[in-house]
N, C-alpha and C positions, 0 to 999 in steps of 0.2 A: 555611227551605229550606238545606240543606246537602249536600255530597257526603261529609262525613266521618261514616262509619257508626258509629264509636265515639261521637261526639259525639251523634248521633241516638239511639243506644241509651240513652244516659245521660240525655237530656233530654226525649224524646217519650214521651207516655203514650197518645196517640190519633193514628191515621193516617187521613187521608181520601185515598182513591184514586179518581182520575177515570178511569173507563174509557172506551173508544172508543164505547160504545154510548150515552152520555149518562147513565149510572148512576154514582152516587157510592157508593163502599164506605166505611163508618165502621167502623174497626177499633180496638179498645182493645187496647193493648199497644205493645211497642217495635218498632223497625225490623226487627230479626232475626226476631222472632215473626211479623210481618206477612209478610215474604218466605217464610217457611217455610209459612204458611198459604196463600199464593198459589199455591205449587207444589202443595199438597195440592188446593186447589180446582180448579186446571186439570187435574190428573190425574183427579180424579172427574168432572168435567163433560165431558172430551174422552176418555174411554176408548176404546181401540181406534182412535184417529186417529193417523196419522204425525206430526202436529203435536205431539202430546204428547211425543214423544221429542226433537224439536228444541227445545221449551221447556225440558225438563229439562236438556238438554246446555247450552243457553245459560246457565241458571241456575248450573250447576255450573262453568262457565268464569267467570262473573261473581263467584261466591262464593270464589274462590281467596283465600286469606289473603295479605296483604302489608302491610308498614308504609306509613303515609302518609309524606309528606316530613318533617312535623314530628315524628312518632314516630321516624322513622330518625335524625333529628338528635339528638332527646332521648336515644334509646337508645345512640347513640354517646358522649355526654357525660356521662351521668347517673352513672356510677361515679366519675368525677372530681369532679363536684359533691358527691357523698356524702362522698367523702374530704376535701374542702375544709371541709364543715360539721363533720365530725368533728374535724379539726384546730382549728377555731374553738371548738368546745366545750372541747377540752383547754386552750387558751389562756385562755378565760373561767374555767375552773376553777382554774388557777394565779393568775390575777388575784384571784379570789375569796379564795384562801388569803392572798394578799399583802395584800389590803385588808379582812380579816376585822373590823378594828377600826373601820373607817369605814362607818357605816350608809348614808350617801347613795350612795357608790360601789358598795357591796355591793348595794343594791336595784336600781340601774341595771343592774349586772352579771347579777343574777338575772333581770330582765326580758328582757335580751338573750339569756340562755341559754334561757329559755322559748321565745322566738320562734324560735331556731335549732333547738331540739328539735322544735317543731311542723313547721318546714320539712323537717328531716331525716327525720321519720316520713312526711310525704307523699312525699318523694323516694324512700324506701325501699319504700313501697307501690307507687308508680308503676313503680319498677325491677322489682319482683316481677311486676306485670303485663305490662310490656314483655318480661321474660324468658320468661314463659309464652307470650306471643305469639310470640316468636322460635322458641321450641321447636316450636310448632305449624306455623310457616311452614317450618322445617327438615324436620319430619317430612312435611309435605305435598310437598315437593320430592323426598324420598327415596321416596315411594310412586308 
């Protein structure tokens, strides 16, 4: 159970929905797909009822994009983290040139460099995702 929609989309493959009438809906897919299918089912089953419009309006209000608290903190600091990692890589490269004759130190530096490169790749991918989300949020506000 979580309130983080991004987390649910990435981890859930099946949703169990407990409806008020005692029925349990077993849905295969992630959270976003489930919400979209619920809207579709509500619209089909309640055609021509005023409640349908209210359900759609509530869903539209709930589906407004925004950063979670953690995403906001991460988005505000991720560029500086990427810069720090790039600077570390530069320092390691210079040390590798300095210790090119010492195999033990060179192997340790290479291992550090690999770890930093993996972390840097993750941060850059995360930055790309957060930037896209930020663009969508800004576009949503402008419309």
